[in-house]
C-alpha atoms as a printed R data frame, in Angstrom:
    type eleno elety resid chain resno       x       y       z
1   ATOM     1    CA   MET     A     1 -18.951  16.441  -3.742
2   ATOM     2    CA   GLN     A     2 -19.336  12.753  -4.592
3   ATOM     3    CA   ALA     A     3 -17.799  10.213  -2.214
4   ATOM     4    CA   ILE     A     4 -18.004   6.575  -1.156
5   ATOM     5    CA   THR     A     5 -18.896   6.290   2.533
6   ATOM     6    CA   VAL     A     6 -19.405   3.747   5.289
7   ATOM     7    CA   SER     A     7 -21.665   4.185   8.318
8   ATOM     8    CA   ASP     A     8 -22.461   0.684   9.602
9   ATOM     9    CA   ARG     A     9 -19.448  -1.280  10.862
10  ATOM    10    CA   ALA     A    10 -21.403  -4.514  11.094
11  ATOM    11    CA   ALA     A    11 -22.442  -4.328   7.444
12  ATOM    12    CA   GLY     A    12 -18.909  -4.649   6.095
13  ATOM    13    CA   ILE     A    13 -18.569  -4.184   2.336
14  ATOM    14    CA   ALA     A    14 -22.362  -4.185   1.990
15  ATOM    15    CA   GLY     A    15 -22.369  -0.908   3.912
16  ATOM    16    CA   LEU     A    16 -20.373   1.003   1.287
17  ATOM    17    CA   THR     A    17 -22.599   3.751  -0.128
18  ATOM    18    CA   PRO     A    18 -22.188   6.608  -2.636
19  ATOM    19    CA   MET     A    19 -23.083   9.903  -0.976
20  ATOM    20    CA   ASP     A    20 -22.934  13.665  -1.462
21  ATOM    21    CA   LEU     A    21 -20.708  15.225   1.208
22  ATOM    22    CA   PRO     A    22 -19.741  18.839   1.954
23  ATOM    23    CA   HIS     A    23 -16.473  20.116   0.548
24  ATOM    24    CA   PRO     A    24 -13.707  19.323   3.083
25  ATOM    25    CA   HIS     A    25 -12.121  21.984   5.296
26  ATOM    26    CA   ALA     A    26  -8.359  22.585   5.244
27  ATOM    27    CA   ALA     A    27  -7.059  22.629   8.804
28  ATOM    28    CA   GLU     A    28  -3.662  24.016   9.778
29  ATOM    29    CA   ASN     A    29  -0.856  22.441   7.713
30  ATOM    30    CA   ASP     A    30  -3.422  20.721   5.451
31  ATOM    31    CA   VAL     A    31  -3.986  20.847   1.747
32  ATOM    32    CA   ILE     A    32  -7.182  20.116  -0.145
33  ATOM    33    CA   VAL     A    33  -6.508  17.746  -3.028
34  ATOM    34    CA   ARG     A    34  -8.751  17.227  -6.010
35  ATOM    35    CA   VAL     A    35  -8.445  13.463  -6.268
36  ATOM    36    CA   HIS     A    36  -7.768  12.095  -9.742
37  ATOM    37    CA   ALA     A    37  -7.031   8.491  -8.765
38  ATOM    38    CA   ALA     A    38  -7.321   6.579  -5.493
39  ATOM    39    CA   GLY     A    39  -6.177   3.294  -4.015
40  ATOM    40    CA   PHE     A    40  -7.714   1.315  -1.182
41  ATOM    41    CA   THR     A    41  -7.030  -1.731   0.984
42  ATOM    42    CA   PRO     A    42  -9.908  -4.255   1.090
43  ATOM    43    CA   GLY     A    43  -9.328  -4.959   4.780
44  ATOM    44    CA   GLU     A    44  -9.510  -1.351   5.891
45  ATOM    45    CA   LEU     A    45 -13.179  -1.662   6.828
46  ATOM    46    CA   ASP     A    46 -11.919  -3.718   9.769
47  ATOM    47    CA   TRP     A    47  -9.501  -1.029  10.946
48  ATOM    48    CA   PRO     A    48 -10.617   0.934  14.045
49  ATOM    49    CA   ALA     A    49  -9.383   4.175  12.462
50  ATOM    50    CA   THR     A    50 -11.960   3.796   9.679
51  ATOM    51    CA   TRP     A    51 -14.682   4.380  12.240
52  ATOM    52    CA   THR     A    52 -13.238   6.737  14.847
53  ATOM    53    CA   ASP     A    53 -11.124   9.874  15.005
54  ATOM    54    CA   ARG     A    54  -7.861  10.293  16.925
55  ATOM    55    CA   ALA     A    55  -9.777  10.760  20.161
56  ATOM    56    CA   GLY     A    56 -11.749   7.546  19.648
57  ATOM    57    CA   ARG     A    57 -15.010   9.320  18.774
58  ATOM    58    CA   ASP     A    58 -17.339   8.020  16.081
59  ATOM    59    CA   ARG     A    59 -16.727   9.818  12.792
60  ATOM    60    CA   THR     A    60 -19.200   8.112  10.463
61  ATOM    61    CA   PRO     A    61 -20.136   8.513   7.702
62  ATOM    62    CA   SER     A    62 -16.456   8.095   6.858
63  ATOM    63    CA   VAL     A    63 -14.723   7.907   3.492
64  ATOM    64    CA   PRO     A    64 -12.377   4.917   2.996
65  ATOM    65    CA   GLY     A    65  -9.267   4.801   0.795
66  ATOM    66    CA   HIS     A    66  -5.828   5.997   1.890
67  ATOM    67    CA   GLU     A    67  -3.836   6.378  -1.330
68  ATOM    68    CA   LEU     A    68  -4.285   9.185  -3.797
69  ATOM    69    CA   SER     A    69  -2.875  11.080  -6.698
70  ATOM    70    CA   GLY     A    70  -4.261  14.447  -7.654
71  ATOM    71    CA   VAL     A    71  -3.837  18.219  -7.683
72  ATOM    72    CA   VAL     A    72  -3.644  20.684  -4.780
73  ATOM    73    CA   VAL     A    73  -6.540  23.156  -4.928
74  ATOM    74    CA   GLU     A    74  -6.309  24.829  -1.501
75  ATOM    75    CA   LEU     A    75  -3.761  25.382   1.258
76  ATOM    76    CA   GLY     A    76  -4.518  25.424   4.969
77  ATOM    77    CA   TYR     A    77  -3.044  27.987   7.340
78  ATOM    78    CA   GLY     A    78   0.698  27.527   7.788
79  ATOM    79    CA   THR     A    79   1.065  24.957   5.017
80  ATOM    80    CA   THR     A    80   4.484  24.980   3.353
81  ATOM    81    CA   GLY     A    81   6.286  22.874   0.788
82  ATOM    82    CA   LEU     A    82   3.378  22.539  -1.634
83  ATOM    83    CA   SER     A    83   1.454  25.003  -3.827
84  ATOM    84    CA   VAL     A    84  -1.966  25.355  -5.438
85  ATOM    85    CA   GLY     A    85  -2.031  23.643  -8.827
86  ATOM    86    CA   GLN     A    86   0.753  21.215  -7.930
87  ATOM    87    CA   ARG     A    87   0.425  17.544  -8.805
88  ATOM    88    CA   VAL     A    88   0.909  15.350  -5.702
89  ATOM    89    CA   PHE     A    89   0.552  11.779  -4.496
90  ATOM    90    CA   GLY     A    90   0.712  10.116  -1.115
91  ATOM    91    CA   LEU     A    91  -1.253   8.929   1.909
92  ATOM    92    CA   THR     A    92  -4.350  10.346   3.504
93  ATOM    93    CA   ASP     A    93  -4.555  10.350   7.295
94  ATOM    94    CA   TRP     A    94  -5.730   7.089   8.891
95  ATOM    95    CA   THR     A    95  -8.322   8.692  11.183
96  ATOM    96    CA   ARG     A    96  -9.813  11.183   8.708
97  ATOM    97    CA   ASN     A    97 -11.834  10.910   5.520
98  ATOM    98    CA   GLY     A    98  -9.859   9.243   2.771
99  ATOM    99    CA   SER     A    99  -9.370   9.228  -0.968
100 ATOM   100    CA   LEU     A   100 -12.573   7.718  -2.410
101 ATOM   101    CA   ALA     A   101 -14.001  11.197  -2.871
102 ATOM   102    CA   GLU     A   102 -13.656  14.029  -5.356
103 ATOM   103    CA   TYR     A   103 -11.819  16.161  -2.776
104 ATOM   104    CA   THR     A   104 -10.039  15.330   0.461
105 ATOM   105    CA   ALA     A   105  -8.096  17.155   3.169
106 ATOM   106    CA   VAL     A   106  -4.608  15.772   3.829
107 ATOM   107    CA   GLU     A   107  -1.685  16.777   6.001
108 ATOM   108    CA   ALA     A   108   0.825  18.276   3.587
109 ATOM   109    CA   ARG     A   109   3.691  16.238   5.054
110 ATOM   110    CA   ASN     A   110   1.975  13.038   3.869
111 ATOM   111    CA   LEU     A   111   2.267  14.063   0.208
112 ATOM   112    CA   ALA     A   112   5.086  14.350  -2.308
113 ATOM   113    CA   PRO     A   113   5.295  16.184  -5.640
114 ATOM   114    CA   LEU     A   114   4.331  14.060  -8.646
115 ATOM   115    CA   PRO     A   115   6.260  14.566 -11.898
116 ATOM   116    CA   ALA     A   116   4.136  15.740 -14.832
117 ATOM   117    CA   ASP     A   117   4.949  12.652 -16.892
118 ATOM   118    CA   VAL     A   118   3.700  10.123 -14.319
119 ATOM   119    CA   ASP     A   119   0.076   9.060 -14.758
120 ATOM   120    CA   HIS     A   120  -2.218   9.528 -11.769
121 ATOM   121    CA   THR     A   121  -3.482   5.935 -11.930
122 ATOM   122    CA   VAL     A   122   0.067   4.605 -11.683
123 ATOM   123    CA   ALA     A   123   1.006   6.975  -8.857
124 ATOM   124    CA   ALA     A   124  -2.069   6.043  -6.810
125 ATOM   125    CA   ALA     A   125  -0.931   2.411  -6.771
126 ATOM   126    CA   LEU     A   126   2.316   3.270  -5.035
127 ATOM   127    CA   PRO     A   127   1.982   5.087  -1.655
128 ATOM   128    CA   ILE     A   128   1.008   2.224   0.699
129 ATOM   129    CA   SER     A   129   2.573  -0.551  -1.367
130 ATOM   130    CA   GLY     A   130   5.771   1.343  -2.081
131 ATOM   131    CA   LEU     A   131   6.344   2.676   1.424
132 ATOM   132    CA   THR     A   132   5.414  -0.660   3.032
133 ATOM   133    CA   ALA     A   133   7.842  -2.526   0.773
134 ATOM   134    CA   TRP     A   134  10.635  -0.012   1.394
135 ATOM   135    CA   GLN     A   135  10.170   0.217   5.145
136 ATOM   136    CA   GLY     A   136   9.719  -3.544   5.478
137 ATOM   137    CA   LEU     A   137  12.786  -4.497   3.465
138 ATOM   138    CA   PHE     A   138  15.272  -1.828   4.480
139 ATOM   139    CA   ASP     A   139  14.152   0.022   7.633
140 ATOM   140    CA   HIS     A   140  12.925  -3.055   9.513
141 ATOM   141    CA   GLY     A   141  14.429  -5.999   7.615
142 ATOM   142    CA   ARG     A   142  17.835  -4.341   7.137
143 ATOM   143    CA   LEU     A   143  18.201  -6.077   3.774
144 ATOM   144    CA   THR     A   144  21.576  -5.568   2.104
145 ATOM   145    CA   THR     A   145  23.344  -6.584  -1.092
146 ATOM   146    CA   GLY     A   146  24.018 -10.299  -1.363
147 ATOM   147    CA   GLN     A   147  21.376 -11.380   1.145
148 ATOM   148    CA   THR     A   148  18.360 -13.573   0.371
149 ATOM   149    CA   VAL     A   149  14.813 -12.337   0.927
150 ATOM   150    CA   LEU     A   150  11.577 -14.342   0.891
151 ATOM   151    CA   ILE     A   151   8.625 -12.205  -0.243
152 ATOM   152    CA   HIS     A   152   5.147 -13.629   0.296
153 ATOM   153    CA   GLY     A   153   2.306 -12.415  -1.903
154 ATOM   154    CA   ALA     A   154   4.783 -11.619  -4.662
155 ATOM   155    CA   ALA     A   155   2.182 -10.591  -7.243
156 ATOM   156    CA   GLY     A   156   0.214  -8.349  -4.874
157 ATOM   157    CA   GLY     A   157   0.530  -4.629  -4.362
158 ATOM   158    CA   VAL     A   158   3.254  -4.759  -1.690
159 ATOM   159    CA   GLY     A   159   4.974  -7.905  -2.939
160 ATOM   160    CA   SER     A   160   5.301  -6.737  -6.534
161 ATOM   161    CA   VAL     A   161   7.031  -3.526  -5.453
162 ATOM   162    CA   ALA     A   162   9.179  -5.355  -2.902
163 ATOM   163    CA   ILE     A   163  10.529  -7.731  -5.549
164 ATOM   164    CA   GLN     A   164  11.695  -4.821  -7.681
165 ATOM   165    CA   LEU     A   165  13.259  -2.897  -4.798
166 ATOM   166    CA   ALA     A   166  15.031  -5.972  -3.414
167 ATOM   167    CA   ARG     A   167  16.353  -6.962  -6.836
168 ATOM   168    CA   GLU     A   168  17.666  -3.438  -7.410
169 ATOM   169    CA   ALA     A   169  19.403  -3.590  -4.010
170 ATOM   170    CA   GLY     A   170  21.330  -6.669  -5.126
171 ATOM   171    CA   ALA     A   171  19.470  -9.264  -3.060
172 ATOM   172    CA   ARG     A   172  18.497 -12.771  -4.114
173 ATOM   173    CA   VAL     A   173  14.700 -12.747  -4.280
174 ATOM   174    CA   ILE     A   174  12.331 -15.649  -3.655
175 ATOM   175    CA   GLY     A   175   8.681 -14.877  -4.325
176 ATOM   176    CA   THR     A   176   5.624 -16.870  -3.286
177 ATOM   177    CA   GLY     A   177   1.968 -16.975  -4.216
178 ATOM   178    CA   ARG     A   178  -0.490 -19.038  -6.191
179 ATOM   179    CA   ALA     A   179   0.459 -20.886  -9.353
180 ATOM   180    CA   ALA     A   180  -1.079 -18.131 -11.487
181 ATOM   181    CA   ASP     A   181   1.316 -15.599  -9.924
182 ATOM   182    CA   ARG     A   182   4.508 -17.343 -11.084
183 ATOM   183    CA   VAL     A   183   4.933 -15.518 -14.394
184 ATOM   184    CA   THR     A   184   4.235 -12.103 -12.855
185 ATOM   185    CA   ALA     A   185   6.728 -12.646 -10.017
186 ATOM   186    CA   LEU     A   186   9.499 -13.858 -12.309
187 ATOM   187    CA   GLU     A   187   8.941 -11.034 -14.796
188 ATOM   188    CA   LEU     A   188   9.219  -8.523 -11.945
189 ATOM   189    CA   GLY     A   189  12.635  -9.900 -11.036
190 ATOM   190    CA   ALA     A   190  12.207 -12.788  -8.594
191 ATOM   191    CA   HIS     A   191  14.987 -15.343  -8.991
192 ATOM   192    CA   THR     A   192  12.776 -18.182  -7.730
193 ATOM   193    CA   PHE     A   193   9.055 -18.684  -7.226
194 ATOM   194    CA   VAL     A   194   7.325 -20.974  -4.731
195 ATOM   195    CA   ASP     A   195   3.733 -22.044  -5.381
196 ATOM   196    CA   LEU     A   196   2.259 -22.102  -1.872
197 ATOM   197    CA   GLN     A   197  -0.492 -24.505  -2.949
198 ATOM   198    CA   ASN     A   198   1.689 -27.132  -4.608
199 ATOM   199    CA   ASP     A   199   5.331 -26.612  -3.589
200 ATOM   200    CA   THR     A   200   6.953 -27.190  -0.203
201 ATOM   201    CA   LEU     A   201   7.878 -23.878   1.405
202 ATOM   202    CA   GLU     A   202  10.548 -25.429   3.616
203 ATOM   203    CA   ASP     A   203  12.514 -26.630   0.560
204 ATOM   204    CA   ILE     A   204  13.845 -23.133  -0.115
205 ATOM   205    CA   GLY     A   205  16.290 -23.292   2.809
206 ATOM   206    CA   GLU     A   206  17.389 -20.408   4.996
207 ATOM   207    CA   VAL     A   207  16.873 -16.733   4.164
208 ATOM   208    CA   ASP     A   208  18.053 -13.478   5.697
209 ATOM   209    CA   VAL     A   209  14.719 -11.649   5.549
210 ATOM   210    CA   VAL     A   210  11.094 -12.735   5.273
211 ATOM   211    CA   LEU     A   211   8.581 -10.076   4.213
212 ATOM   212    CA   ASP     A   212   5.179 -11.510   5.095
213 ATOM   213    CA   VAL     A   213   1.883  -9.973   3.966
214 ATOM   214    CA   ILE     A   214  -0.258 -13.069   4.603
215 ATOM   215    CA   GLY     A   215  -0.034 -14.027   8.273
216 ATOM   216    CA   GLY     A   216  -1.384 -17.260   9.716
217 ATOM   217    CA   ASP     A   217   0.229 -20.628   9.060
218 ATOM   218    CA   ILE     A   218   2.462 -19.332   6.263
219 ATOM   219    CA   MET     A   219   3.981 -16.741   8.583
220 ATOM   220    CA   ASP     A   220   4.404 -19.304  11.368
221 ATOM   221    CA   ARG     A   221   6.271 -21.708   9.074
222 ATOM   222    CA   SER     A   222   8.389 -18.912   7.653
223 ATOM   223    CA   ALA     A   223   9.892 -18.132  11.050
224 ATOM   224    CA   ALA     A   224  11.859 -21.390  10.900
225 ATOM   225    CA   LEU     A   225  13.447 -20.301   7.611
226 ATOM   226    CA   VAL     A   226  15.103 -17.193   9.057
227 ATOM   227    CA   ARG     A   227  18.817 -17.804   9.496
228 ATOM   228    CA   ALA     A   228  20.776 -16.596  12.521
229 ATOM   229    CA   GLY     A   229  20.752 -12.817  12.692
230 ATOM   230    CA   GLY     A   230  17.908 -12.539  10.184
231 ATOM   231    CA   THR     A   231  14.488 -10.916  10.440
232 ATOM   232    CA   LEU     A   232  10.854 -11.873   9.962
233 ATOM   233    CA   VAL     A   233   8.946  -8.723   8.967
234 ATOM   234    CA   ALA     A   234   5.151  -8.911   9.208
235 ATOM   235    CA   ILE     A   235   2.442  -6.458   8.188
236 ATOM   236    CA   ALA     A   236  -0.738  -8.560   8.465
237 ATOM   237    CA   MET     A   237  -0.497  -9.536  12.136
238 ATOM   238    CA   GLN     A   238   1.885  -9.832  15.058
239 ATOM   239    CA   PRO     A   239   4.230 -12.828  14.588
240 ATOM   240    CA   ARG     A   240   3.153 -15.795  16.719
241 ATOM   241    CA   VAL     A   241   6.348 -17.816  16.186
242 ATOM   242    CA   GLN     A   242   9.776 -16.260  16.667
243 ATOM   243    CA   PRO     A   243  12.860 -17.079  14.556
244 ATOM   244    CA   LYS     A   244  15.169 -19.247  16.655
245 ATOM   245    CA   ASP     A   245  18.242 -17.023  16.392
246 ATOM   246    CA   GLY     A   246  16.755 -13.986  14.669
247 ATOM   247    CA   ARG     A   247  14.221 -11.268  15.303
248 ATOM   248    CA   SER     A   248  10.666 -10.452  14.282
249 ATOM   249    CA   VAL     A   249   9.056  -7.099  13.562
250 ATOM   250    CA   PHE     A   250   5.436  -6.097  13.056
251 ATOM   251    CA   PHE     A   251   4.862  -2.601  11.691
252 ATOM   252    CA   VAL     A   252   2.297  -0.276  10.171
253 ATOM   253    CA   VAL     A   253   3.432   1.829   7.242
254 ATOM   254    CA   GLU     A   254   4.256   5.480   7.983
255 ATOM   255    CA   PRO     A   255   4.073   8.504   5.664
256 ATOM   256    CA   ASP     A   256   7.454   9.593   4.306
257 ATOM   257    CA   ARG     A   257   7.713  12.391   1.739
258 ATOM   258    CA   ALA     A   258  11.404  11.754   1.056
259 ATOM   259    CA   ARG     A   259  10.829   8.064   0.266
260 ATOM   260    CA   LEU     A   260   7.798   8.888  -1.889
261 ATOM   261    CA   THR     A   261  10.001  11.261  -3.859
262 ATOM   262    CA   GLU     A   262  12.574   8.496  -4.366
263 ATOM   263    CA   LEU     A   263   9.855   6.092  -5.478
264 ATOM   264    CA   ALA     A   264   8.537   8.674  -7.961
265 ATOM   265    CA   ALA     A   265  12.033   9.015  -9.433
266 ATOM   266    CA   ARG     A   266  12.116   5.253  -9.971
267 ATOM   267    CA   LEU     A   267   8.752   5.445 -11.725
268 ATOM   268    CA   ARG     A   268  10.070   8.095 -14.118
269 ATOM   269    CA   ASP     A   269  13.184   6.210 -15.172
270 ATOM   270    CA   GLY     A   270  11.523   2.802 -15.459
271 ATOM   271    CA   ARG     A   271  13.227   1.118 -12.491
272 ATOM   272    CA   LEU     A   272   9.864   0.591 -10.774
273 ATOM   273    CA   LYS     A   273   6.564  -0.475 -12.308
274 ATOM   274    CA   PRO     A   274   3.601  -0.899  -9.954
275 ATOM   275    CA   VAL     A   275   1.241  -3.666 -10.998
276 ATOM   276    CA   VAL     A   276  -2.168  -2.095 -11.634
277 ATOM   277    CA   GLY     A   277  -4.730  -4.864 -11.658
278 ATOM   278    CA   GLY     A   278  -7.496  -2.692 -13.070
279 ATOM   279    CA   VAL     A   279  -8.865   0.858 -13.191
280 ATOM   280    CA   ARG     A   280 -12.509   1.509 -12.361
281 ATOM   281    CA   PRO     A   281 -14.579   4.699 -12.023
282 ATOM   282    CA   LEU     A   282 -15.744   6.007  -8.650
283 ATOM   283    CA   ALA     A   283 -19.230   4.711  -9.397
284 ATOM   284    CA   GLU     A   284 -17.837   1.152  -9.367
285 ATOM   285    CA   ALA     A   285 -15.733   1.513  -6.214
286 ATOM   286    CA   VAL     A   286 -18.186  -0.492  -4.136
287 ATOM   287    CA   ASP     A   287 -17.895  -3.458  -6.504
288 ATOM   288    CA   ALA     A   288 -14.093  -3.087  -6.542
289 ATOM   289    CA   PHE     A   289 -13.898  -3.819  -2.799
290 ATOM   290    CA   ALA     A   290 -15.251  -7.317  -3.442
291 ATOM   291    CA   PRO     A   291 -14.104  -8.252  -6.963
292 ATOM   292    CA   ALA     A   292 -15.680 -11.266  -8.643
293 ATOM   293    CA   THR     A   293 -12.272 -12.416  -9.844
294 ATOM   294    CA   ARG     A   294  -8.831 -12.075  -8.292
295 ATOM   295    CA   THR     A   295  -6.264 -10.100 -10.286
296 ATOM   296    CA   PRO     A   296  -2.571  -9.445  -9.608
297 ATOM   297    CA   GLY     A   297  -1.570  -6.026  -8.341
298 ATOM   298    CA   LYS     A   298  -3.771  -3.219  -7.102
299 ATOM   299    CA   THR     A   299  -7.154  -1.993  -8.296
300 ATOM   300    CA   ILE     A   300  -7.241   1.774  -8.773
301 ATOM   301    CA   ILE     A   301 -10.303   4.013  -8.708
302 ATOM   302    CA   ARG     A   302 -10.313   6.864 -11.219
303 ATOM   303    CA   VAL     A   303 -12.164   9.637  -9.421
304 ATOM   304    CA   THR     A   304 -11.832  12.566 -11.846
305 ATOM   305    CA   GLU     A   305 -10.265  12.942 -15.267
306 ATOM   306    CA   ASP     A   306  -7.042  14.872 -15.845
């Protein structure tokens, strides 16, 4: 099968290479998915799990990409809850070959059924972004109706979903980003937008929750904006500055079939629209990791046709 692989950690993006790999094996409780569309995170080449298995052993050449939408073609021993021929979407395992391949083996619990009327390219934009936004806002941030949330990177994959979920929950939403992101953030439902290059972040006042996808100085300054009892939620790095009378949380997204199912229902009825920045074929996946121009949302790789 065709796949995109990495073998040289020091080479970074330059080390991404198309390669023919053997068809994957379905272990116990696995399924084999024929991948129709895949999503990736540009920074994942820096993740230790890209290069080693769960025991810390080298597993190169490895296949990056951890979001997929496709069709189940094989069941491993003991697998339940899914069937051959079923459309699915979800997360591949962090320490195994990922989604930038024609076929991949995935733990069945990491996948959810995909309705027939949801396009694979749309579904592939949702697993990491959707689950990160949900878990960050509600599981860790404890956001409730009437509260105010500050969402950094509002036009990105996570931020764009977070705006929509927070707005639906009845929160007041402040989005941030570059000047070019203003229209996208406001159209998605942000009540206010802060241009991080030209506006003063501190002028927004206190908020109940900060969802930070940027890290660095922006995250440090955001800690001072968290009101008493509020939460700074970070996904890019551990918070270096703590809210004075609040709490901070750093987390890594976890698979959740039930939440994926809820997100899929929102896709179907129009309450949630992932921002797809572009769709490219598998042959252009290497170029997609280092795009010449920045676009809002998430770039999706179309691996096989429906």
